[in-house]
N, C-alpha and C positions, 0 to 999 in steps of 0.2 A: 712810598714805592709807586712808581708810575708804570702801569701796564699798557701794552699795546691795545689799540682799539679793536674790538671784535663785535660784529653784528649779532644780535640775538635773532632778529628777523629783518624784513625790509624797512620797518618803521623806526626802530630805535636801537641804539647800542646797548650793550650790557653795562651794568654798573661795575666797572672794573675795580673800583676801590673795594666793593663788597666781595668781588671774586678773589682779589688778592688777600683779603682778610680770611676768607674761607680756606684758601690754599695754606696759609700759615697755621690755621686752626687744625686742619686735617693732618698736615705735616707733624704738628705737635703731638697729635694722637698716635701717629705711626712711630714717632721717636720714643714716646712713652712706652710703646709696646716692644721697643728694642731695635727698631731700624735706625741706621745712621742718619744724621741730620740731612746731608745733601741728597742722598737717594730719596728720602722721604719728601723733601720739598719738590724735587723734580717729578716724582710720581704724582703728587697732589696737583702740580702745575699741569701735567698732561691730562689728568682726570678732568680738570676744569676747562681745558681747551675744547673748542667747538668740535674739531675733527679728531681729537685724540692723537694728534701727530704734530710735532714741532721740530724745527732745526735746533742745533746747539746754540746758534746765535739768538734765536727767538727765546729759548729757555733762559739763556744768560741775561737778556734784556729784561725779561719778566721778573726774574728772581734777583737781578742786580748782582750777578756773580761772574767769575772769570770762566773762560772756556775750559781751563784745566779742571776747575771744580765740576763743571757740567760733565766733562769726559769721565772723570772718576765716578761720579754718581750714576751715570748711565751704564758704565761698565758693570757695576754691581747689579743694577736692575735687569740688565740683559742676562747676567749669570744666573739669576734666580727666576728667569723666564717671565718677568713682568712687562718688559718692553722688548721690541726688536728694532734692529737698525735697518735702514733702507737708504738707497741713493736717491737724491732728488733727480727727476728726469732732466737730462741734458746738463748735469752739474756733477762736480766731484764732492759736493757737500752731502753730509749724511743727515737724515731725519730720523727721529725716534718715535716709534708708534706703540701705543698700548696694544696688547694682545686683544683679539676680538672678544674673548671671554676671559678677562684677566683674573677674576676670582676663581674660576675653574682651574686655570693654570697654577695659581698659588696653591690651591688645595690638592691638585694632582701631585705637585712636587712634594708637598708635606706628606701625602699618602705614601710616596715611595720612601721617604725618610722614616716614617713609622714602620714600614716593612723592615728596613735595615735595623732599626732599634730593636724591634721584636726579635729578629734573628740573633742579634748580639746578646740580648738578655737571656734567650733560651740557652745559648752557648755558655754564658756565664753561670746559669743555674746548674748546668751539667758539670762545669769545672769546679765549682765550690762544693758541690754535693747536693742532690735533690732533696734530701731529708733534713738539711741544716737550715737554721734561721735565714742565713744569707741566700741559700738556694730557693727557699720558699718566697722570700722577698723578690728575688729576681724573676722567678716563674710567675708570680702574681703580676709583676710589672709587664712581663711579656704578654700575659693574658689580656691585660688592660689595653696594650698596644694593638693586639689583634681585634679586640672589641671596637676600639676607636677606628681602625681601618674599615671594618665592616660597616660601621655607622656612617663614615665619610662616603663610602660607596653608595649606600642607600640614600644619603642626603643629596648627593649630586644627581642621582637618578630622579629623585622626587622634584628637585629644582628644575631639571630639564623638562620633565613632564609638565610642570606648572607653567613654565615659559611657553612651551608648545601650545598648551591649552589656551593661553592668553593671547596667542598669535604674535609672539615676540618676533621682532626683526632679527635677521641673521647677517646684516650688512657689516662692512668693515668700518674702520675708523673708531669713533668714540663709542659706538654701540656695543652692547654685550650680547653676542649671539648665543644660540643654544648648543652649539657643538664645541668640542674641545679644540684647542689650538693644535696645529700640526705638531707632532712629536711629543705630545703629552698624553696622559691617560692614567687612570688609577692603576696602582700596582706597577708603575713604570720603573725604568732602571736608571733614571737620571741620577747623577751624583751631586747635582747642584744643591747647595744648602738652601733650605727654605727661609723666606723672610720671617722674622720674629713676629 
């Protein structure tokens, strides 16, 4: 697999063979966790890029895949709020950018899903009967979902406090800032499915 040349600094290029191997390794981890193969490879490719933003053609060349494969993979990643689309200045071509704080975005989407699951489980417990074994099982699951939601909220708050204390950058591109991406937040209402 031949990757495009990228500078690490003014003195030397990156070891692109090692970067390509990392991309495939990280993609394999994501696939094992349940993500589809092409979105996983594209996400790993973007994570390893210097700026955290690439065009479809650049992704295709790096991964040696067709434009159609890139399009389908990016569509999924955009749906689950892991990347966003933008136009190249002065061009009709699109580029795909990681969210400034991609892991916050992923957890925020998962948090809204946990909310919906908890609500459905509570409804199910009432439907089958609160005193029945099925009702108790459903109510216990709903309690766990609420506990998980509270812990996720606390976890994200602690993470942002830690990043702020460490003086983390909040720039765009490949860095991960301390704020949530626009349109996300814990307890949100997005209906997008979270990545596995």
